[in-house]
C-alpha positions as CSV (number, residue, x, y, z in Angstrom):
1,X,-41.6,48.7,-217.3
2,X,-45.3,48.2,-217.3
3,X,-47.1,51.2,-218.0
4,X,-50.5,50.1,-218.7
5,X,-52.9,49.3,-216.0
6,X,-54.8,46.8,-218.1
7,X,-52.2,43.9,-218.4
8,X,-53.5,41.3,-221.1
9,X,-54.8,38.1,-219.5
10,X,-52.4,36.4,-222.0
11,X,-49.3,37.9,-220.4
12,X,-50.4,36.2,-216.9
13,X,-50.8,32.8,-218.2
14,X,-47.8,32.7,-220.6
15,X,-45.6,33.5,-217.5
16,X,-47.0,30.5,-215.6
17,X,-48.7,27.9,-218.1
18,X,-46.0,25.2,-217.5
19,X,-46.5,25.3,-213.6
20,X,-50.2,25.4,-214.1
21,X,-50.2,22.3,-216.6
22,X,-47.9,20.5,-213.9
23,X,-50.6,21.5,-211.2
24,X,-53.5,20.0,-213.7
25,X,-51.5,16.6,-213.9
26,X,-50.8,16.4,-210.5
27,X,-54.6,17.2,-209.5
28,X,-55.6,14.5,-211.8
29,X,-53.3,12.1,-210.5
30,X,-54.0,12.4,-206.9
31,X,-57.6,12.8,-207.6
32,X,-57.9,9.4,-209.5
33,X,-55.6,7.6,-207.3
34,X,-58.0,7.0,-204.4
35,X,-60.4,5.6,-206.2
36,X,-58.0,2.7,-207.8
37,X,-55.7,2.6,-204.9
38,X,-57.5,3.5,-201.6
39,X,-55.2,1.6,-199.4
40,X,-52.1,3.3,-200.7
41,X,-53.3,6.9,-200.8
42,X,-52.7,8.7,-197.2
43,X,-55.3,10.9,-195.9
44,X,-53.3,14.2,-195.3
45,X,-54.8,16.6,-192.6
46,X,-55.8,19.9,-194.0
47,X,-53.7,21.3,-191.3
48,X,-50.5,20.3,-192.9
49,X,-51.5,21.9,-196.1
50,X,-52.7,25.1,-194.4
51,X,-49.3,25.4,-192.4
52,X,-47.5,24.9,-195.5
53,X,-49.7,27.6,-197.5
54,X,-48.9,30.2,-194.6
55,X,-45.3,29.5,-195.0
56,X,-45.2,30.0,-198.6
57,X,-47.2,33.1,-198.3
58,X,-44.3,34.5,-195.8
59,X,-41.4,33.4,-198.1
60,X,-43.3,35.1,-201.3
61,X,-43.9,38.3,-199.3
62,X,-39.9,38.6,-198.3
63,X,-39.0,37.7,-201.7
64,X,-41.5,40.3,-203.4
65,X,-40.1,42.8,-200.8
66,X,-36.4,42.0,-201.7
67,X,-37.1,42.1,-205.7
68,X,-38.7,45.3,-205.3
69,X,-36.0,46.9,-203.5
70,X,-33.7,45.9,-206.1
71,X,-36.2,47.2,-209.0
72,X,-36.7,50.3,-207.3
73,X,-33.1,50.9,-206.7
74,X,-32.4,50.5,-210.4
75,X,-35.0,52.9,-211.4
76,X,-33.6,55.4,-208.9
77,X,-30.2,55.2,-210.4
78,X,-31.6,55.7,-214.0
79,X,-33.5,58.7,-212.6
80,X,-30.0,60.1,-211.6
81,X,-28.5,59.4,-214.7
82,X,-31.4,61.3,-216.5
83,X,-30.5,64.3,-214.3
84,X,-26.6,64.4,-214.4
85,X,-26.7,64.0,-218.2
86,X,-29.0,67.0,-218.6
87,X,-26.8,68.8,-215.8
88,X,-23.4,67.8,-217.9
89,X,-24.6,69.5,-221.2
90,X,-26.2,72.7,-219.2
91,X,-22.7,73.1,-217.3
92,X,-20.8,72.7,-220.4
93,X,-23.1,75.4,-222.2
94,X,-22.4,77.9,-218.9
95,X,-18.7,77.7,-219.3
96,X,-18.1,77.6,-223.2
97,X,-19.7,79.0,-226.2
98,X,-22.7,77.1,-227.6
99,X,-21.1,76.6,-231.0
100,X,-18.0,75.1,-229.6
101,X,-17.2,71.6,-231.3
102,X,-15.7,70.0,-228.2
103,X,-19.4,71.0,-226.7
104,X,-21.1,69.1,-229.0
105,X,-18.7,66.3,-228.9
106,X,-18.9,65.8,-225.0
107,X,-22.7,66.0,-225.3
108,X,-22.8,63.2,-227.9
109,X,-20.6,61.2,-226.0
110,X,-23.0,61.3,-223.3
111,X,-25.9,60.3,-225.4
112,X,-23.7,57.3,-226.5
113,X,-22.7,56.4,-222.9
114,X,-26.6,56.1,-222.2
115,X,-27.2,53.9,-225.0
116,X,-23.8,51.6,-224.3
117,X,-24.8,51.3,-220.7
118,X,-28.4,50.3,-221.5
119,X,-27.2,47.8,-224.0
120,X,-24.2,46.4,-222.2
121,X,-26.6,45.6,-219.3
122,X,-29.0,43.7,-221.1
123,X,-26.2,42.0,-223.1
124,X,-27.2,43.2,-226.4
125,X,-25.1,44.7,-229.4
126,X,-23.8,48.0,-228.3
127,X,-22.0,49.5,-231.4
128,X,-25.3,49.7,-233.7
129,X,-26.6,52.2,-231.6
130,X,-23.4,54.2,-231.6
131,X,-22.6,54.3,-235.1
132,X,-24.6,57.8,-235.7
133,X,-23.0,59.3,-232.5
134,X,-19.4,58.6,-232.6
135,X,-17.1,59.2,-235.6
136,X,-15.0,56.1,-236.9
137,X,-12.0,57.0,-234.7
138,X,-13.7,57.2,-231.6
139,X,-15.4,53.7,-232.3
140,X,-12.1,52.2,-233.0
141,X,-10.7,53.3,-229.7
142,X,-13.7,52.3,-227.6
143,X,-13.7,48.8,-229.5
144,X,-10.5,48.0,-227.9
145,X,-11.7,48.2,-224.6
146,X,-14.2,45.5,-222.8
147,X,-16.3,48.1,-220.9
148,X,-17.7,50.3,-223.5
149,X,-19.3,52.9,-221.1
150,X,-16.5,53.3,-219.2
151,X,-14.3,53.9,-222.5
152,X,-16.7,56.5,-223.2
153,X,-16.2,58.1,-219.8
154,X,-12.5,58.1,-220.6
155,X,-13.1,60.1,-224.0
156,X,-15.4,62.6,-221.9
157,X,-12.6,62.9,-219.3
158,X,-9.8,63.6,-222.3
159,X,-12.0,66.4,-224.0
160,X,-12.5,68.1,-220.5
161,X,-8.9,68.0,-219.8
162,X,-8.1,69.2,-223.2
163,X,-10.7,72.4,-222.8
164,X,-9.0,73.0,-219.1
165,X,-5.3,72.9,-220.5
166,X,-6.3,75.3,-223.4
167,X,-7.6,77.7,-220.9
168,X,-11.3,77.4,-222.2
169,X,-12.8,77.4,-218.6
170,X,-11.1,77.9,-215.0
171,X,-10.5,75.3,-212.1
172,X,-14.1,76.0,-210.6
173,X,-15.5,74.6,-214.0
174,X,-13.3,71.7,-214.2
175,X,-14.0,70.6,-210.8
176,X,-17.8,71.1,-211.2
177,X,-17.6,68.9,-214.4
178,X,-15.5,66.4,-212.9
179,X,-18.0,65.8,-210.2
180,X,-20.9,65.3,-212.8
181,X,-18.8,62.6,-214.6
182,X,-17.9,61.0,-211.1
183,X,-21.5,60.8,-210.4
184,X,-22.4,59.2,-214.0
185,X,-19.4,56.6,-213.4
186,X,-20.6,56.1,-209.8
187,X,-24.2,55.6,-211.2
188,X,-23.0,52.9,-213.8
189,X,-21.1,51.0,-211.0
190,X,-24.4,50.8,-209.1
191,X,-25.8,49.2,-212.3
192,X,-23.1,46.8,-212.6
193,X,-23.6,45.7,-209.0
194,X,-27.2,45.0,-209.3
195,X,-26.7,43.2,-212.6
196,X,-23.8,40.9,-211.1
197,X,-25.1,40.3,-207.6
198,X,-27.3,37.2,-208.0
199,X,-30.5,36.6,-205.8
200,X,-29.9,33.2,-204.5
201,X,-31.5,30.7,-207.1
202,X,-32.1,28.2,-204.2
203,X,-34.8,30.6,-202.8
204,X,-37.0,30.4,-205.9
205,X,-36.4,26.8,-206.5
206,X,-37.4,26.1,-202.7
207,X,-40.5,28.0,-203.3
208,X,-41.6,26.2,-206.4
209,X,-41.0,22.8,-204.7
210,X,-42.9,24.3,-201.6
211,X,-45.8,25.1,-203.9
212,X,-46.0,21.7,-205.6
213,X,-45.8,20.0,-202.0
214,X,-48.9,22.3,-200.9
215,X,-50.8,21.2,-204.2
216,X,-50.0,17.6,-203.5
217,X,-51.0,17.8,-199.7
218,X,-54.1,19.8,-200.4
219,X,-55.1,17.2,-203.4
220,X,-54.6,14.2,-200.9
221,X,-56.6,15.9,-198.1
222,X,-60.2,14.5,-197.3
223,X,-61.6,17.9,-197.3
224,X,-61.0,18.3,-201.1
225,X,-62.7,15.0,-201.8
226,X,-64.9,16.6,-204.3
227,X,-65.8,16.5,-208.1
228,X,-62.8,15.8,-209.9
229,X,-63.2,18.9,-212.3
230,X,-63.9,21.1,-209.3
231,X,-61.0,19.9,-207.4
232,X,-58.6,20.7,-210.2
233,X,-60.1,24.2,-210.3
234,X,-59.6,24.9,-206.8
235,X,-56.0,23.7,-206.9
236,X,-55.1,25.5,-210.1
237,X,-56.7,28.7,-208.7
238,X,-54.8,28.8,-205.6
239,X,-51.6,27.7,-207.1
240,X,-52.0,30.3,-210.0
241,X,-51.8,33.1,-207.3
242,X,-48.6,31.8,-205.9
243,X,-46.9,31.0,-208.9
244,X,-47.6,34.3,-210.9
245,X,-46.2,36.0,-207.5
246,X,-43.3,34.1,-207.5
247,X,-42.7,34.8,-211.3
248,X,-43.3,38.5,-210.8
249,X,-40.8,38.4,-207.7
250,X,-38.2,36.5,-209.9
251,X,-38.6,39.2,-212.8
252,X,-38.3,42.1,-210.5
253,X,-35.1,41.0,-209.1
254,X,-33.4,41.2,-212.4
255,X,-34.4,44.8,-213.5
256,X,-31.8,44.5,-216.4
257,X,-32.8,41.5,-218.3
258,X,-35.2,42.8,-220.9
259,X,-38.4,41.7,-219.3
260,X,-41.9,43.8,-219.4
261,X,-41.1,44.7,-215.8
262,X,-37.7,46.1,-216.5
263,X,-36.4,49.5,-216.0
264,X,-37.0,51.3,-219.2
265,X,-33.4,52.2,-220.0
266,X,-34.0,52.5,-223.9
267,X,-36.9,54.9,-223.5
268,X,-35.0,56.8,-220.9
269,X,-31.6,56.9,-223.1
270,X,-34.1,58.0,-226.0
271,X,-35.3,60.9,-223.6
272,X,-31.8,62.0,-222.6
273,X,-30.9,61.9,-226.5
274,X,-34.0,64.4,-227.0
275,X,-33.1,66.6,-224.4
276,X,-29.8,67.0,-225.0
277,X,-30.1,67.4,-228.7
278,X,-32.8,70.0,-228.1
279,X,-30.4,72.0,-225.6
280,X,-27.9,72.1,-228.7
281,X,-30.6,73.3,-231.0
282,X,-30.0,70.4,-233.4
283,X,-32.7,69.7,-235.9
284,X,-32.6,66.1,-236.2
285,X,-34.4,65.0,-233.0
286,X,-35.7,61.6,-232.7
287,X,-39.3,60.7,-231.5
288,X,-39.8,59.2,-227.8
289,X,-40.0,55.6,-227.7
290,X,-43.4,54.0,-228.2
291,X,-44.8,51.6,-225.7
292,X,-44.5,47.9,-226.9
293,X,-48.0,46.9,-226.1
294,X,-48.3,47.4,-222.3
295,X,-44.7,48.1,-221.4
296,X,-41.7,50.5,-222.3
297,X,-38.4,48.7,-222.9
């Protein structure tokens, strides 16, 4: 997630350097062509380019709006995960003695669950972040399943059932813990829905084609018969805005793909770990995640 108002200029141009190079080449080609092939170069009315530009603006507005809705939903879900993770530990402390081994075990399962969900959504190595949180026996159990966060939910559920069967808390306490665990599973399902629901790729492809057509029509318009360098500057300046907004919308639509605009799942997981370890009065507490230049992972 971007956290700095001063985003480096390099970031902007790295995202759109290929389209801008293409626009520059198109501007050169259609700027030089009328001088050598005047009979074969049509004069496109400026109204066509203007109409196409308006259509691109409307399509971009729609895509940015829909992409932001996906991003905001992802951020809201992870906000709920933070709250429910804290609530789970506080509930366990309310119903159990603070030195209870299973209290600490379930709490560590929750830390591991957050990291596992983060890594699974980003399709990164999961087990490296779990080694210091799970026993070898638990690691072997979760490795047998394809959905690691769900496997950790299962370990938590079994631990809660054991506590209930042993009479460590009553029916009301069990119900409250079940509701919290159910909300966490629901949040995981919502994240998976966003991850697995692909924004139609043809929408972005159509936008790209429309922007290139806009550049071609504008460069062939008699209104833009200026100095070649000035013509290219105008074309790249206008198209740069379109291409950057299109790229930004493309990144926002996938909030779990490890982009600078992503939901900061790793940073939030670290915050959850710090909070839970402090609630358990543990000594080995990690530091908060440091920003990577101008964003948090």
